[in-house]
N, C-alpha and C positions, 0 to 999 in steps of 0.2 A: 528720294522717296518717290513712289509711283503708286497709282491706283492698282489694286489687285483685281485682275480681270475675272477671277473666280468668285469674288465676293458678291453678295447680294447688292444690287445698285442702291446708292443713296438717293439718286434722282432718277426717276423714270418719266419720260415724256412719250406718250403714245397717241399718234395720229393728231397731234395738236395743230390747230389753225387759229388765226385771229383775223377778224374782219372788223372794220370800224363803221360807224353810222354813215359816214360820207361815201361809203362804197369801197373804200380802199381795202384790198386783201393783203395784209402784211405777211402772214405766214400760212403755209398749207402743208399738211401731211408730215409734220415733224415727229420723227421717232428717234429717241435718244436715251441712252442709259449712261449714267456716270457713277463709277465705283467710288467707294469711300477712299479718301486720300489722294484722289486724282487731281491733276492740274490740267484742266481742259480749257482751251481757247476757242471762242467762236470767231471765225475769221470770214469776212465777206465785204463786198462793196458797200458804200454808204447807201442807206435806205433799204437794206435787204432784210431788216427785221431782227437783227442781232439783239438790239436793246429791248425790243418788244418781247422776244423770247426770254430774256433775262428777267423782265418784269413779271412774266407769267410764272416762271419758276419761283420767284420771290413771293408770289401771291399778291402782288400789287395790282394785278388785273386778271380777270378770268379768261380762259380760252374760249373761243367761239365754237370750237370742235375739239374732240378728243379729250384726254385728261392728263393731269400731271400729279405724280405722287412723290412725296418726300418721305423716305422710309427711315424712321428712327430719329428724325430731326425734331427736337422739342420746340415748344413755344419760346420765342426769344433767342433761338440758336441759329438764326440767319443774319449774317452781316452783309450790308449792302453799301458799296462805295459808288457814288454817282459821278458823272462826268465833271460836274462842278462841285467844289467843296461844300457849298451851301452851309456855311458856318453862321452862327449867331454873332453879328458884329459887336453887340454890346457885352458879350461874355468872353471871359478869358479862355485860353487854351484848355485849362483844367476843367472849366465849366462846360465847354463844348464837348469834351470827352465824357463828362459825367451825364450828359443828356439822356442816353438810352437807359442808364441805371436809374436816373431820377424818374423817368416815365414808368419804370417797373416798380417804383416805390421803395428803392434802396436809399437809405439815409446817407448823407454826405460822409459821416464818420465811418460808416460801414463800407462805403465805396472807396475810401481814400487810398488804401493800399493797392487795390486793383488798378485804379486810375494811374497812380504813380508808376506802377510796374509797366503798364501799357505805354505811357508816354516815354518811359525810358527805352522800351523795346523799339519804338519808332524814332528815337533820337531827339525827343522833345522835352526831356526831363528838365533842361535848363530854361524852358520857355513856358512853364506852367502858368505864370501870371501875366503872360503877354496877350495882347488883343490881336484879332485877325488882321487889322489894318497895318500892323507892324511886321507882318510876316510876308515872305516871298511866296510865289505861287506853289513852289515845291513844298514849302513848309505848311502851307494851308492844306495841301493834299495829304500830308502826313497826319494832320489833325483829323481829317476826314477818315483816314484809315484807322487811326487810334479809336475814334468813335465807333467804328464798325467792329473793332476787335475787343472792346472792353467788356462785352457780354460773353466772351469766350465762345464764339460761334462754331458750330460744326461745319456749316456751309458758308463760304465767303464768296459773294458775287460782286464783281467789279466791272463797271460799265465805262470802258475807255477812260480810266482815271488819269492817265498821263498824257493824253492826246494834245493838250494845250501847252505842255511844258517844253522848254528847250531840250535839245538832245542830250546834253550832259546831265541835266537833272533827271531826265527820263531814264537814262541808263542807270544812274545811281539808285533810283527808286525801284527799278526792275531787280537789281541785285539785292537790295535790302528786303524786298518782298520774298525773294527766293530764300534768303537766309532765315526768315521767320517761318516759312511754310513747314519744313519738317519738324521744327520745334513745337509747333502748335497743332499739327496733324489735321489741318483744315482740309476739306474738299473745296477746291477753287474752280469757279467758272469765270473766265476773264474774256470780256468783249474787246476786240481791237480790229482796226482795219490795217494794222502794220504786220506784214509778213515777218519782218526781222524781230519784232517784239514777241510775236506769238511763238516763233521757233525757239527763241532764247528762254522763254519762261516754261513752256508746256511740255507735258509728257504725251499729249494728244491734242490734235487740232481738227475741229470740224469746220469745213468750208461750206458756206451758204451761197446760194444763187441770188441774183437780183430779184426784186419783188415780183411775185410773192415768194418770200424766202423758203427755200427747201434745202435740205442737206444733200450736197452733191459729192462730198468726199469726207472720209473719216480717216485721219492719218496719224499713226503712232510716231512719236519723235524719239528715236533711239540714241539720244545723246546723254552721256552720263551726268549725274548730279554728284557733287555740287557744281553749279555753273557760275563762272566768274567772268570778268571783263575779257580775259584772253580768248574766251570761246568765240568772240565775234570775228576773229581773224582765222579761225580754225577751218580747215577744208571741209570737214564733215558738216559744220554749221552752214557754210556758204552753199554746199550742195543741197541741204534740206531747204534753205531759203529759195534756191532756184526752183526746186520742185514745187514748193507751195506757191511761188509767184506764178508759175504756169497754170496751176489749178485755179488760182484766184482770177487770172485773166480769162480762163475758160468760163468760170462762174459768172463773170461780169458781162460776157459777150451776149 
């Protein structure tokens, strides 16, 4: 699945900038359009404003300049997965996944089928009554993803969700995320500082410069879907990774 370049963009960022009270200029002059159904990665060096841009798109902070429009994205139709799972330690996996629906006023009985289906989709159906302290890091992140998916979002925003995980777990979650993407028809914006992860996942990668973050390259990734583990040793994949590595090095210089 890939975003349709001819479609009206779901996300439009025009001239966006972000400055903080301490004088830090995090972003400057960001222009970006994301088509419905796209899987876009924001790639750049640490501190370049990738996470800040994601928060602006989510509406968690206002831009200092420019504007951001989400076209046809209804209230409650944005899912956000943070770098840390931020689970409620006193609540079960089921209740952690229920949280967004509870905040929307959906009764437990009415939410039950949707929660159970979402937990099954992320491989947690057997852990519904388990508490976060009993889960591995990868499983905690699955709960966080389930919580973002349970509202059936149109736009899924992920802020380096797998960065703290070991490589095997990270690879598996990359593959699981790609398996879910075409089934649910999300538009995905994924923040990462990993060239290899961004190329594996995305149909398009935006490369950002060091602070203040600007877009320095916008690269389509012409590798076919579905993408599975064998892709990581494919010559086309390694060539794309080499190309993006050079762009990232230039952006960080």
